[in-house]
C-alpha positions in Angstrom: 0.0 0.0 0.0 1.3 3.4 -0.9 1.9 6.1 1.7 -0.9 8.3 0.1 -3.2 6.1 2.2 -1.6 7.1 5.4 -3.3 9.6 7.7 -2.6 13.3 7.3 -2.6 13.7 11.2 2.1 16.5 9.9 18.5 34.4 -0.2 31.6 51.4 -7.0 28.8 49.9 -4.3 31.2 48.5 -1.8 32.4 51.8 -0.7 28.9 52.7 0.5 28.8 49.6 2.7 32.2 50.6 4.0 31.1 54.0 5.0 28.2 53.0 7.0 30.5 50.5 8.8 33.5 52.6 9.4 31.5 55.4 11.1 31.5 53.4 14.4 35.0 51.9 14.3 36.8 54.5 16.6 34.2 54.4 19.3 34.0 50.6 19.0 37.6 50.1 19.9 37.0 51.4 23.2 34.8 48.5 24.5 34.5 44.8 23.9 31.7 44.1 26.4 29.1 41.6 25.4 25.4 41.5 25.8 22.9 39.1 27.1 19.9 39.2 24.8 18.7 36.4 22.5 20.2 37.7 19.3 23.6 38.1 20.8 23.8 34.7 22.6 24.0 32.9 19.4 26.3 35.5 17.9 28.5 35.2 20.9 28.8 31.4 20.4 30.0 32.2 16.9 32.3 34.8 18.0 33.9 32.6 20.5 34.4 29.9 17.9 36.1 32.5 15.8 38.5 34.2 18.1 38.7 32.2 21.3 40.0 29.0 19.9 36.7 27.1 20.0 36.3 25.2 16.6 33.3 25.7 14.5 31.8 22.3 14.0 30.1 20.6 11.2 27.7 17.6 11.6 26.4 17.2 8.1 29.6 16.6 6.2 30.4 13.4 7.9 27.5 12.6 10.1 29.9 13.2 13.1 30.9 16.3 14.9 34.1 17.5 13.2 35.9 20.9 13.1 35.3 22.6 9.8 38.9 23.7 9.4 40.1 20.0 9.3 37.2 18.6 7.3 38.2 17.5 3.7 34.9 18.7 2.3 33.5 22.1 1.3 31.2 23.3 4.1 29.5 26.6 5.2 27.7 27.3 8.2 25.0 30.1 8.7 23.7 30.6 12.3 20.5 32.2 13.4 22.0 35.7 14.2 23.5 35.9 10.8 20.0 35.1 9.3 18.2 37.8 11.3 20.5 40.7 10.6 19.2 41.1 7.1 15.6 40.5 8.0 15.1 38.0 5.1 12.2 38.2 2.9 13.1 34.9 1.4 15.8 32.3 1.2 17.6 34.3 -1.5 18.4 36.9 1.3 19.6 34.1 3.6 22.0 32.4 1.2 23.3 35.6 -0.5 27.1 35.4 -0.2 27.4 31.7 0.4 30.0 30.4 -1.9 28.8 28.2 -4.8 25.1 28.6 -3.8 22.3 30.6 -5.6 18.6 30.6 -5.0 16.7 30.4 -8.3 12.9 30.9 -8.9 12.4 34.7 -8.8 10.6 37.2 -6.5 7.8 34.9 -5.4 9.1 33.1 -2.5 6.9 30.1 -3.0 8.9 29.3 -6.1 12.4 29.3 -4.6 14.7 26.4 -5.3 18.4 26.2 -4.5 21.4 25.6 -6.8 24.9 24.5 -5.7 27.8 24.5 -8.3 25.3 24.4 -11.2 23.4 21.5 -9.7 19.7 22.6 -9.0 16.4 21.3 -7.7 16.4 17.5 -7.2 20.2 17.3 -7.8 20.5 18.5 -4.2 19.4 17.0 -1.0 17.4 19.3 1.3 17.0 18.3 4.9 15.0 19.9 7.9 15.7 18.6 11.3 17.2 15.4 9.7 14.2 14.7 7.5 14.5 14.8 3.7 12.5 17.1 1.8 11.7 15.3 -1.5 8.9 17.5 -3.0 9.2 18.0 -6.7 6.6 19.9 -8.7 7.9 22.2 -11.3 7.9 26.0 -10.6 6.6 25.5 -7.1 9.6 25.7 -4.8 11.2 23.5 -2.1 11.3 25.6 1.1 8.4 25.0 3.4 9.7 26.7 6.6 10.0 30.4 7.4 13.6 31.7 7.9 12.5 33.1 11.2 12.2 29.6 12.7 15.7 28.5 11.5 18.4 28.3 14.1 21.3 27.0 11.9 22.0 26.0 8.4 24.8 23.8 7.2 25.7 23.6 3.4 27.9 20.9 2.2 28.9 21.5 -1.4 30.0 18.6 -3.6 29.0 15.1 -4.1 27.6 13.6 -1.0 25.8 10.5 -2.2 28.1 8.3 -0.1 26.1 9.4 2.9 22.9 10.9 1.6 22.1 8.9 -1.5 20.1 9.8 -4.5 20.1 13.6 -5.3 23.3 14.6 -3.5 25.2 15.4 -6.7 25.7 19.0 -5.9 25.6 18.7 -2.1 23.3 18.9 1.0 21.5 21.8 2.6 20.6 20.9 6.2 18.3 23.3 8.1 17.9 23.1 11.9 14.8 24.7 13.5 14.8 26.6 16.8 14.1 24.8 20.0 13.8 25.8 23.7 17.5 25.0 24.3 18.5 27.6 21.8 16.3 30.3 23.4 16.4 29.7 27.3 19.0 31.8 29.2 21.2 30.0 31.8 19.0 29.5 34.8 15.7 30.3 33.1 12.8 27.8 32.9 10.2 29.9 31.0 10.4 32.6 28.3 8.7 34.1 25.3 9.5 35.9 22.1 7.6 38.4 20.0 8.5 40.1 16.7 6.8 42.7 14.4 8.3 43.5 11.0 7.5 45.6 8.0 8.8 45.8 4.4 8.0 48.7 2.2 8.3 47.0 -1.1 5.1 45.1 -1.4 3.8 46.6 1.8 4.6 43.4 3.8 3.7 42.8 7.4 5.2 40.3 9.8 4.1 39.1 13.2 5.7 36.2 15.1 5.2 35.0 18.6 6.3 32.1 20.6 6.7 30.6 24.1 9.4 28.2 25.4 10.2 26.4 28.6 11.7 23.6 30.5 10.3 21.5 33.3 12.5 18.7 34.6 13.4 16.4 31.8 11.0 18.0 29.3 11.4 21.2 27.2 9.1 22.7 24.6 9.0 25.6 22.0 5.9 26.7 20.2 5.9 29.6 17.7 3.5 30.9 15.0 4.4 33.3 12.2 2.2 35.4 9.9 3.4 37.2 6.9 1.5 39.1 4.2 2.5 41.0 1.1 -0.6 43.2 0.5 0.7 44.8 -2.7 2.5 43.4 -5.7 6.2 43.8 -5.6 8.1 46.3 -7.7 11.4 45.8 -9.4 14.2 48.3 -9.6 12.8 50.2 -12.5 9.4 50.7 -10.7 7.6 48.1 -12.8 5.1 45.9 -11.0 6.0 42.3 -10.5 2.4 41.1 -11.2 0.8 38.7 -9.0 3.4 38.5 -6.3 1.2 39.0 -3.3 0.9 36.3 -0.9 0.0 35.3 2.8 2.0 32.9 4.8 1.3 31.1 8.0 3.8 28.8 9.7 3.5 27.1 13.0 6.1 25.1 14.8 5.8 22.9 18.0 9.0 21.2 19.2 9.1 18.9 22.2 12.4 17.8 23.7 12.7 15.0 26.2 15.9 13.9 28.1 14.6 10.6 29.7 18.0 9.7 31.1 21.6 11.0 31.0 23.1 10.8 27.3 19.7 10.2 25.9 17.8 12.8 23.9 14.4 12.8 22.0 13.0 15.6 19.9 9.6 15.7 18.2 8.7 18.4 15.8 5.3 19.1 14.3 5.0 21.9 11.7 2.3 23.5 9.6 3.0 25.7 6.7 0.5 27.5 4.5 1.0 29.9 1.6 -1.9 31.4 -0.2 -1.5 33.8 -3.2 -2.7 34.7 -6.6 0.3 33.6 -8.9 0.8 32.2 -12.3 0.6 28.5 -12.6 4.5 28.5 -13.0 5.3 30.8 -10.1 8.9 31.5 -11.4 7.6 32.9 -14.7 5.9 36.2 -15.8 2.2 36.5 -15.1 -0.5 36.8 -17.7 -4.3 36.7 -17.4 -4.6 33.3 -18.8 -2.1 31.7 -16.2 -3.1 33.2 -12.9 -4.4 30.8 -10.3 -5.6 31.2 -6.7 -2.9 28.8 -5.3 -3.0 27.4 -1.7 0.1 25.3 -0.8 -0.2 23.5 2.6 2.5 21.4 4.3 2.0 19.1 7.3 5.1 17.6 8.8 6.1 15.4 11.7 9.7 14.8 12.5 11.3 12.9 15.3 14.8 12.4 16.4 16.6 10.2 19.0 20.2 10.2 20.0 22.4 8.4 22.5 26.0 9.4 23.2 28.0 8.4 26.2 31.6 9.3 26.4 32.3 6.1 28.4 30.9 4.0 25.4 32.9 5.2 22.4 31.5 2.3 20.4 28.0 3.7 20.7 27.0 7.1 19.3 23.6 6.3 18.0 21.1 8.5 16.1 17.7 7.7 14.7 15.2 9.8 12.8 11.7 9.2 11.4 9.5 11.6 9.5 6.3 12.1 7.5 5.5 15.0 5.2 2.3 15.8 3.3 2.1 18.7 0.8 -1.3 19.7 -0.8 -1.4 22.3 -3.6 -4.8 23.6 -4.8 -4.7 25.8 -7.9 -8.1 27.4 -9.1 -7.6 29.3 -12.4 -9.4 32.5 -12.7 -9.9 32.6 -16.4 -12.1 29.4 -16.6 -12.4 27.9 -13.2 -10.2 24.9 -13.8 -9.3 23.3 -10.6 -6.0 21.4 -10.1 -5.1 19.5 -6.9 -1.7 18.1 -6.3 -0.8 15.8 -3.4 2.7 14.6 -2.3 3.6 12.6 0.6 6.8 11.3 1.9 7.9 9.0 4.8 11.4 8.0 5.9 13.5 6.4 8.5 17.2 6.8 9.1 19.4 4.8 11.6 23.1 5.4 12.1 25.8 4.8 14.6 29.5 5.9 15.0 32.1 3.7 16.7 35.3 5.4 17.9 38.5 3.5 18.0 42.1 4.3 19.0 44.1 1.3 17.6 47.5 3.0 18.1 49.1 6.0 19.6 48.4 9.1 17.7 45.7 7.3 15.7 41.9 7.8 15.8 39.2 6.1 13.8 35.5 6.9 13.7 33.4 4.3 11.9 29.9 5.6 10.8 27.3 3.2 9.4 23.6 3.3 8.9 20.5 2.3 7.1 17.9 4.6 5.3 14.5 3.9 4.0 12.2 6.5 2.4 9.0 6.4 0.2 7.4 9.2 -1.9 4.0 9.3 -3.5 2.2 11.7 -5.6 -1.3 12.1 -7.1 -3.0 14.8 -9.1 -6.5 15.6 -10.2 -8.0 18.2 -12.6 -11.7 19.1 -12.0 -11.9 15.8 -10.0 -10.5 13.6 -12.8 -6.9 12.1 -12.9 -4.4 14.6 -14.1 -1.8 13.2 -16.3 0.3 16.3 -15.9 1.0 15.1 -12.3 0.3 11.4 -12.6 -0.3 8.9 -9.7 3.0 7.3 -8.9 5.2 6.1 -6.1 8.9 5.4 -5.5 10.8 3.9 -2.5 14.5 3.7 -1.7 16.4 1.4 0.7 20.0 1.9 1.5 23.0 1.0 3.5 26.1 3.2 4.1 29.4 3.1 5.8 32.3 5.6 6.3 35.7 5.6 8.1 37.4 8.7 9.4 41.0 7.9 10.0 43.1 10.5 11.6 46.7 9.7 11.7 49.8 11.3 13.4 47.5 13.4 15.9 45.5 14.6 12.9 48.3 15.6 10.5 46.9 13.1 7.9 43.2 12.3 7.6 41.7 9.7 5.3 37.8 9.4 4.8 36.6 6.6 2.5 33.0 5.9 2.4 30.3 4.0 0.3 26.6 3.8 0.1 24.4 1.3 -1.9 20.9 2.3 -2.9 18.2 0.2 -4.3 15.2 2.0 -5.6 11.8 1.1 -7.1 9.5 3.2 -9.2 5.8 2.2 -9.3 3.7 4.3 -11.7 0.0 3.7 -12.3 -1.4 3.2 -15.8 0.4 1.8 -18.6 4.0 2.5 -17.5 6.2 -0.6 -16.1 7.6 -0.8 -12.7 11.4 -0.1 -12.5 13.9 -1.5 -9.9 17.5 -0.5 -9.9 20.6 -0.5 -7.6 23.5 2.1 -7.5 26.6 2.3 -5.5 28.2 5.7 -4.4 31.8 5.5 -3.2 33.9 8.4 -2.3 37.5 9.1 -0.7 38.9 12.1 0.7 42.2 13.1 2.1 43.3 16.0 4.3 46.7 17.2 5.3 47.5 19.6 8.2 51.2 20.3 8.0 51.0 23.2 10.4 48.5 24.6 12.8 47.6 27.3 10.3 47.3 25.3 7.1 45.0 22.6 5.9 45.2 21.0 2.3 42.5 18.5 1.2 41.2 16.9 -1.9 38.6 14.2 -2.9 37.0 11.9 -5.4 33.4 10.7 -5.3 30.7 9.1 -7.4 27.2 10.2 -6.9 23.8 9.4 -8.5 20.2 10.6 -8.7 17.2 8.6 -9.7 14.8 10.6 -12.0 11.9 12.1 -10.1 8.4 11.0 -10.6 7.5 14.2 -12.5 10.6 13.8 -14.9 9.6 10.2 -15.7 5.8 10.3 -16.0 4.6 13.9 -16.7 2.1 14.0 -19.5 -0.6 16.2 -21.0 -0.5 20.0 -21.5 2.5 22.0 -20.2 1.4 25.3 -21.2 -0.8 27.3 -23.6 -0.1 30.7 -25.3 -3.2 32.3 -26.8 -2.2 34.4 -30.0 1.4 33.0 -29.5 2.1 33.3 -33.2 -0.2 36.3 -34.1 -3.9 36.9 -33.9 -6.2 33.8 -33.9 -3.6 31.4 -33.2 -3.0 29.1 -30.2 0.2 27.3 -29.1 -0.1 24.3 -27.0 2.9 22.7 -25.5 2.6 19.0 -24.2 4.7 17.0 -21.9 6.1 13.8 -23.4 6.5 11.1 -20.6 10.1 9.5 -20.5 9.7 6.5 -18.4 13.1 5.0 -19.5 15.1 8.0 -18.4 18.4 6.8 -16.9 19.6 7.8 -13.4 22.2 10.6 -13.4 25.7 9.4 -12.6 28.4 11.9 -11.6 32.2 11.5 -11.0 33.6 14.4 -9.1 37.0 15.7 -8.2 37.9 18.7 -5.9 40.9 20.0 -4.1 41.2 22.9 -1.6 43.1 24.7 1.0 42.3 26.6 4.2 44.5 29.1 6.0 43.8 30.4 9.5 45.5 32.9 11.9 44.4 34.1 15.3 45.6 37.1 17.3 46.7 38.6 14.0 46.0 42.4 14.7 44.5 42.2 18.2 43.6 39.8 20.9 40.7 37.4 19.9 40.6 38.1 16.2 40.7 35.4 13.6 41.6 35.6 9.8 40.8 32.9 7.4 41.2 32.1 3.7 39.7 29.1 1.9 39.4 28.2 -1.6 38.8 25.1 -3.8 38.5 23.9 -7.4 35.8 21.3 -8.5 35.0 19.3 -11.4 32.2 17.0 -12.2 31.5 14.8 -15.2 27.8 13.7 -15.3 26.5 10.9 -17.5 22.8 10.8 -18.2 22.4 14.4 -17.0 18.7 15.1 -17.2 18.2 18.0 -19.5 14.6 19.5 -20.1 14.1 20.2 -23.8 11.2 22.6 -24.6 10.4 22.7 -28.3 8.1 25.6 -29.0 6.8 24.4 -32.3 7.3 20.8 -33.2 7.8 20.5 -37.0 6.7 16.8 -36.9 3.2 17.8 -35.8 1.2 19.9 -38.3 -1.0 22.7 -37.1 -4.7 22.3 -37.0 -7.4 24.8 -38.1 -10.6 24.7 -36.1 -13.5 25.7 -38.5 -15.2 28.0 -39.2 -13.3 30.9 -37.6 -10.3 29.2 -36.1 -8.0 29.5 -34.2 -5.0 27.8 -35.9 -3.5 25.5 -33.2 0.3 24.9 -33.2 1.8 22.1 -31.1 5.1 22.0 -29.2 6.5 19.6 -26.8 8.4 19.4 -23.5 10.6 16.3 -22.8 13.5 15.1 -20.7 16.6 13.7 -22.3 19.9 12.2 -21.0 23.0 14.1 -22.0 26.6 14.0 -20.9 27.6 17.1 -19.0 30.5 18.7 -17.3 30.5 21.2 -14.4 33.6 22.8 -13.1 34.6 26.0 -11.2 36.2 27.6 -8.3 34.9 29.0 -5.0 36.6 31.0 -2.3 36.2 33.0 0.8 38.3 35.4 2.9 37.0 36.3 6.3 38.3 38.5 9.3 36.5 38.7 12.5 37.3 40.6 15.8 35.3 41.8 18.8 34.8 45.2 17.1 34.8 44.6 13.3 34.3 41.8 10.7 34.7 41.6 7.0 34.4 38.9 4.3 34.7 38.4 0.6 33.2 35.4 -1.0 32.6 34.2 -4.5 32.3 31.5 -7.0 32.5 30.7 -10.7 30.8 27.9 -12.3 31.2 26.6 -16.0 28.7 24.1 -17.4 28.9 22.3 -20.8 27.3 19.6 -22.8 30.1 17.2 -23.4 28.6 16.0 -26.7 27.9 19.4 -28.4 30.2 21.7 -26.5 27.2 24.3 -25.8 26.5 25.6 -22.4 23.8 24.4 -20.1 20.9 26.7 -19.5 20.6 26.4 -15.7 24.2 27.4 -14.6 24.1 30.3 -12.2 25.9 33.6 -12.7 29.5 34.0 -11.5 29.2 36.0 -8.2 31.2 38.1 -5.7 29.9 39.2 -2.3 31.6 41.8 0.0 30.3 42.1 3.6 31.4 44.5 6.4 30.2 44.8 10.0 31.1 47.1 12.9 30.2 46.1 16.6 29.6 48.4 19.5 29.1 45.7 22.3 28.7 48.2 25.1 25.7 49.9 23.5 24.5 46.8 21.6 25.0 48.2 18.2 25.9 46.3 15.0 26.1 48.2 11.7 27.1 47.0 8.3 26.0 45.9 4.9 27.0 43.6 1.8 27.6 44.4 -1.8 27.0 41.6 -4.4 28.1 41.6 -8.0 27.1 39.0 -10.5 28.3 38.5 -14.0 26.2 38.2 -17.2 25.3 34.7 -18.2 25.3 34.2 -21.9 26.9 30.8 -22.2 23.6 28.9 -22.9 22.1 26.8 -25.7 20.5 28.5 -28.5 17.1 29.8 -27.7 17.6 29.7 -23.9 17.3 32.5 -21.4 20.4 34.9 -21.0 20.8 37.2 -18.0 22.4 40.6 -17.6 25.0 41.4 -14.9 24.0 43.3 -11.8 25.3 45.0 -8.6 23.3 45.3 -5.4 23.8 46.7 -1.9 22.1 46.1 1.3 22.6 47.9 4.6 21.5 47.1 8.1 21.7 48.5 11.7 20.9 46.3 14.6 20.4 47.7 18.2 20.1 45.5 21.3 19.8 47.7 24.4 22.3 46.6 27.1 21.9 46.3 30.8 23.4 49.3 32.7 23.2 51.6 29.7 19.5 52.0 29.4 16.5 50.9 31.6 16.4 47.2 32.4 13.0 47.0 30.9 14.5 47.3 27.4 16.8 44.2 28.0 16.0 41.5 25.5 14.7 44.0 22.9 16.1 44.0 19.4 15.5 46.6 16.9 16.8 46.3 13.2 16.5 48.7 10.3 17.7 47.8 6.8 17.6 48.8 3.2 17.6 46.1 0.6 18.8 46.8 -2.9 19.9 50.4 -1.9 20.4 51.7 -5.4 17.2 50.2 -6.8 19.0 47.7 -9.2 16.8 46.2 -11.9 18.0 42.5 -12.1 17.1 38.8 -12.3 18.8 35.7 -11.1 19.6 33.3 -13.8 17.8 31.4 -15.2 14.6 33.0 -13.8 13.0 35.5 -16.2 11.1 37.5 -13.7 13.0 40.4 -11.9 13.9 40.6 -8.3 12.4 43.3 -6.1 13.8 46.8 -6.1 14.7 48.9 -3.1 13.0 48.2 0.1 13.2 49.5 3.6 12.8 46.7 6.3 12.1 47.4 10.0 11.9 44.8 12.8 11.2 45.0 16.5 11.5 41.9 18.6 11.5 41.1 22.3 12.6 38.0 24.2 11.5 37.8 27.8 
């Protein structure tokens, strides 16, 4: 029985940034006192990691806690304080400046999809609280949690199928939602948080409120968020981005239980609802014939269990189970056509790490596990079966193992690993069931010749099974009235590709990291990292849209027409190559921080030599921030520069270059400076796209929002 039968009970300008930052430097150098409010607790942990010798840790890269500096993979971490400084409207704001990562889909946040190193959509694994997010319905996005509820994000760039299976060709994005432990101050057992926000562009209002507490062995956090864009957004030229209004409700309940020492259970229930009048393809330009009243609702239930006892190095066990249901209803205004799409996913993941010390100066961590997940989809149109989103199911079962071998007190690290997946596709109708098996090995090596230098490289094979939509979509993709002149109609139809082969990638990368502490003052940190990558992909799934199919003659409808022309959309396997470079330079101190990050990606069809249409623009981001800890001020901004993208196949979308600047000022009143009643209050003002740049993010055709003032007032008590 498919899981659809289960119950449903769960993103010369740099000078402007520098000016705003430098105004406070002289005064800032007089004080390094830290605050105590919510926003600065998380920031203080990151600051301590940067300039007090505490290592910043990754968990996603190896499924074990490992210092990022000595991890032989490309990893970035974004914490909650970084997320909130720019008051994100969408995930494009959250990930701006992350090397190798771009958010595609345009100004409507319901359409946002991530891209890493040119791999996009289902070529990446997205996880929330350990649960895979496998939803795939073209033009309708992948993020179903508001950024205000996210405590931490880890981004692993590069092939990661050896641990995460199908889809991890480009990497893994792992989001962790807030919990009571993240919010409660030391010694407190009860607290709350409230936030109000406003964005001028689109006239958006934000309200968020939550309670959190701890009693004995149990802690809990509950929060609800309401956002609404009351007016259509405007781009940098003042043009309206038609049909970009929406309303969002997001509720989260997280329960934590510590039944005994070393044991931890977390259960998270989430509801997400986005309602808006958007075009059917939410990442496209709107027209009267495509606008629908769309309601996207997600119910999710996620659970995690962990056991880790330092006295039992052979047992560091974790388990997770999850269920996700996504329902999308689209009522087309022009004719009342009603489309309903349902997607469900269920999964279990069990893993353990065993730590060994077979010889002096040698440490080994063996991580091994099992994963099962199943997805199902179903679609109707006006109550009847909808072949554009056909009924189908798929299931995966996998085992994986990895060894982290640290030799000579960590001077040399070897990380081999392998995962074997067996998957089954079960379509309804006339398509045959498919069962296949794929192996994903990888090997990485790291060398730390000195305390300040780390060199690493790796090889990996990764795969992605085609999605249900790629295999079985049928029927009408889009229609264009008067598409070839008056009294004409263009109908583009999907062609199912049930024999589409899985994508297989072979990847190489090499990188270096340099780190110095106490360089200019006590407690500062300076880091440089960079790496080159190259991936050869066999059976890369390329979507080919043929506007007019010469093999299918037009049809005239008597007596007055129209003349109907037919086109097609199909998926084909090609051989592709993606390669590039990404790098980052950061400096952080108690009074000032600065960073430069960027990436370049080149993507080619290895058979024809032409470019690939989905490769993101080369990008460079500069960030500056001044800190006045005594008074609770943080002031700064960022400037982003993106190159034009013209290396695309004939007839594909090209995108112009752009430069944007964002500014922010964040104030957290401190105890002893202002009345105690203001403690825990955070006020933030920002200007997004300061110079009103008109731009879009490749390969999306609709433009991004223009200048907008953002205001937020929050209080934790």
